[in-house]
N, C-alpha and C positions, 0 to 999 in steps of 0.2 A: 238443740233443745232448750225451749225457752223456759225461763225462769222468772215468774212474775215478782217484781220487788218493789209492790206498791205501797206496804206497810211501812217501809221506812224511806223516805225521800233519797232520791240519789245525791244529793247536797249534804245530807247527815251523814251518809256513808263515805262521803269523799271522793265520789265516782265523778269524772270529769268527760264531757261530751268532746272529743277532740278529733281534729283531724290526723291524718297518718304522720304528715309532719310534725305536728305539736305532741304527738305520742312520743317521737324520737326526740324531742328537745324538752322535755318536761321533767327530766332528771331521774335519778336511781336506776339508771338503764342496766346494769348488771343485775340487780336485785329483781327487776320487773321481767325481765328477758329469762333468768333462771326460774321464777315462778310460774312464767307463762308456761314453759315447756315442760316442766315437772307437772304441772296441772293438766297438760293435753295428753302428756304419758300416763298418768293415773287414770284419765279419763277413757283412754282406750283400754286399760285394763279392766276398769269397772264394767264396761260393756261386755268384754269376754266373760268376766265373771257371771254377770247376769245371765248371759247366753248359756254357760257351761252349768248353770244351776238348773236348767232344764225345766223351770215353772212359769215361762213367760218371758219376753223380751221388752226392752224399752221401746216406746211407741215407734220411733223412727227407725229403729233396730229391726222391727217386723218387717217393714218395708224391705230395709236392705238385705236381710236374711231371705226373705221372699225372691227378690230380685237374682240373688247368687245361686238359687237352687234352679235356676234358668239359663245360666250363663256361664261360659268356663273361666271364670275369674272369681278371685276370692273375695271373702265377706268385706275387708279392709279395701280392696281395690274398687268396691262397689259403693262403699261409703265414700270415698274420694271422689268418684265419678259423681254420685248425687250431689256432694257438697258444692263441687264446681258448677253444676247444672242450676243448683240453687242460686248461686253467686250470679249467673246469668240473669235472673230473675230480679235481681237488685237493679238493674240499669233502668228499666221503666219507674222504678220506685225511687229513682236517684240516691239510693242509699250509696256510702262511700265506705269500702272495706278498709280495716286497718291491717296492721301486721299481723295482730292476733288472729284476724280473720282469714287470711291465708294461710297462716300457720295451722291454725283449727282443721281447715279443709285438707290439708295433706296430712299432717302429722299423727292425727288421731285414727286413722284408718290405718297406717303403719303400726303405730302400738297395739291396736287390737287385733292386727293380724299375728304379732309377734307373741300377744298374751295368750290367744286362741291356740297357737302352737305348744305353748307350754302347759295348759290347763285342759282337765278333762272332765268330763262328767261324772261326779259319784255315784255309787249305787244307793247308799243310806240316804233316805228322804230327809233326815236332820241335816244332813252335811249339804244338800240340796239347798235347803232352807237358809242354812248360813251363807252359802255362796251367794245365794242370789240378795240375801238381806246386806251382806258386806258389800256387794258390787253397788247396791243402791245410795248407801251411805258414801261409800267413796264415789261414787258420779256427783253427789252433791258436794263434797269437800273440792274434788277436782276442778269444779263448776265456780266454786268459789275462788278458787286460785286464779284460775285464767279470767275471770271478771274481774278480779282486784288488781290483776296486773296492768291494767288499764291499756290494752293494746286493741281494744274493739271488740265487738260482740263476734259470736261464732255465725257461719253461713245460715242456719236455719234459725238463729235467733233474730238476726238483722231482717230476715224474711218476715217473719211475725210482727216485729215493731215497725216495720216500712209498711206493712199492709194496713196494721192498726191504725198509723196516722193518716191514712188516705181512705180509709172506709169508716162508714157511720156506726162502727161498733167498738166495745172495748179490746184490749189486748188478750184477756182472757177469753174471750168468745172466739178471736181469730185463732188464739194457741189450740183452744179446743177443736174447732172446726178442722185445722189442718192435721191435728194428729188423730183425730177420728178418721179423716180421710187416708192418711197414709198407713194407720192400722188395718183399715178394712180391707185396702188394695193389698197391702202386704199378706194379710191372713189369707186371701183369695189366691196368692201368688206360693203360699207355703209357710209363710213365717209363723212363729210359735206365738200365740196369744195365750195368757194366763195369768193368776194371781200375781205373778211378776210385774206384767204391764198395769194392772191396775194399783198395786202398791207404790210402783214407780209414780204414777200419775198423783197419787194422792199425797206421796211423801216428798217429791224432789223440791217441791216450792218451799215448803216450811225448813227442811232440812239445811236446804242452801242459805235462805235467809239466816239462820242460826250460825252458819259458818262464817259467812261474809264479812261482817263488820271487821274482825281482827285480821283478817285477810288483804283487805283493800291497802295497796301501798298509797301511801300520801304523796303527792306530787305537785311540782309548781303549778300556779293556775296556766291554762293554756293561753300562749302568745301568738300572735299574728305571724 
């Protein structure tokens, strides 16, 4: 799920563009690995919270949920399969996945399934709203955690930035276009579109932007 970060340049945030080898040689590895996997775990939990809120799903999850309704696989398993397929699309774009990219592709789906097994949809509307809203805020916090760990973008993030670098349109246009497509296809397959879908689309960028600066782990400049 891509989060635009244009208002604050990467250099000011301390984010580095690194190869997988550089990511492992840039220092503070235990702190960064812990932050990465805590972030990905919370990310899966946040997805489950929005789903169990029953008021609409995160755009890509509309697609995941719609697919899961037609095959004998869990939601998390579908999420992993879609992420791995998206990584194949990186090849013609010449994008290079990092450790965080691979971890994102696999661990988010596992943590989402675990959270879905523990959570249920409440009956009172106020609890549904709280669950949905809390999930959106947690998703932004989790995104800032795993981006700040500096192990590379998620599979869907890299697809969007890769396309934006090779098409004569902005990242925002690419992001919007892809998410409209996955929401439409997911809705046709049976995914749930609602106020939560719209609220996520509007809030995730500003929320992640607010959480990110203190969560970026400062590392040594990339070395060859």
